[in-house]
N, C-alpha and C positions, 0 to 999 in steps of 0.2 A: 348252338349255331351262333356264329359269328355276324357281326353286325355289317362286314364287308359288303360289296355288291356281287361278290364270287365265292363261291363254295372253298372251303378251307379244309385241310386234313381233320381239324376238331369236328366239322358236319358229319353227320353219318351219310349223307348222300355224296360224299366227295369221292369222285372216281374219275381223274383226268381224263382218261384216255376213253371212257364211257360218255362222259359229258360232250367232250369233242366230237364223237361218233354221231350221238344223238343231235347235236346241234348242227352239225354239217349236214347230216340226213334231213333236217328239218329244211334247210336253206333250198337244197336239192329239190324235195316234194313241191315246194312253193314254186320253183322254177319249172317243175314239169308241168303243174297245172295250168300254166300261163300258156304253154304252145310256144309256136314260133314266134320271133321278133327280139327286138331288143329288150330289156327287161330292165326297169330301174328299180332297186329295192331300197325301201326306207326303215331303218329299225330304231324306234327309241324305246329305252329300258327305264322305266320309272321306278324308285326305290326310295328308301329312307335316305340315300347318300344325294339324292337328286334325279337328275335326268341325265343319261349318256345317249348319244345318237352315233349311227353308222349309215353310210349310205354306200351302194355299190351297183355298176352295171354287169349285166350277165348277158354278152352276145355269143352268138354261134351255136354249138350244139349244147343241148343241155348239160349241165355239172355233172363231171364223170370224175372218177379217182385221180385224174390226170392233170386237172384244170387248176393251175394255181394262180391265186388272186387275192392279197393282202386284204383288200376291201371286204370280200366275201367272207373271209376268216374272221374279220372285225365283225361282222354281222353276226357269223355264228358264235362268235365268243362272247357278244352281248346275249343273245338268245340263251347261252348256258348260264347266265345269270339269273334266268326266270326261275331256276330250279329252287334256290334257297330263300332268296326275299325280292321279288318283282315281278312286275307285269310288264311286257314288251306289246308294243303296238308295231305290227308289220304292215307296210304298205307296197303292193306290188303295181307299177304301172307299166304295161307293155305298149309298146308301138308296132303294128301290125302293119304290112307290107302295103296298106293303103293309106298308111299316116294317120290313122286313128288310133287313140292312147285309150287303152281300156285299163281301169282302176279296179282294183278290189283289195280287200284288207283281213287281216286276222289280229285277235288278241291272243297273245301267248303265255300262259303259265305254266311253270315245271314242265317246260318243253312241250307243250299240248296245246296247239293252234285251235282256236274256235272262229270259224267262220263270220265274217262281218257282213252286214247287209249291204246292198248297194247305197242307202243312205248311211251307213256308217262309214263306209268306204269314202262319201263324199267327204263328210265332216274331217275323216282321219285325214284325207288330202288336202284339204283347206288348212289343219293344222300344222302339218308337216311342211307347206309352202308358206306358212306364216303369213297367212292371208286372214283378214278379219272379217270379210264379207262372207256369205255363203252362197254369192250369185253361180249361176252356172256357169261352168268354164267351157268355152268354145273347143270343139276337138276332142274334149275327153267323154268316155262314154264309164259311167259307174256301174259295177255288176255285183251281185251277191258273189262272195266267195265260195268255192267248193271246199267240202270237208277234205282234209290231206289225208292219204294212205300211210 
């Protein structure tokens, strides 16, 4: 397996179309469990090369095959990097109609998302916002993330 962040033809798991499809499906699954509202998605991939980050906002209908969005594609691309050599932290912040923000998170390895607890989501949110303190954040509700289908 190569030492790059992303699978290469030398890797036995290399299948560009399959990786792209699985990555986008994972982003769609995350958006679907969040329900209605505006969703802010943050992905940080950590591997031997360092940390790479992507953020995107998902609004309107849950992603479908016709939703073009470069930021969503970048988030999916980073998630594909979890197949060969890295783990990603995914944080989803959804602002509902009442203005309340709900935050949940997952750890992703080999494109498999493991739900985070409310406490893990709070810590991940603080890390993604570069906050040193772990004090309560007004207007935010941290919840256990559901398993993804």
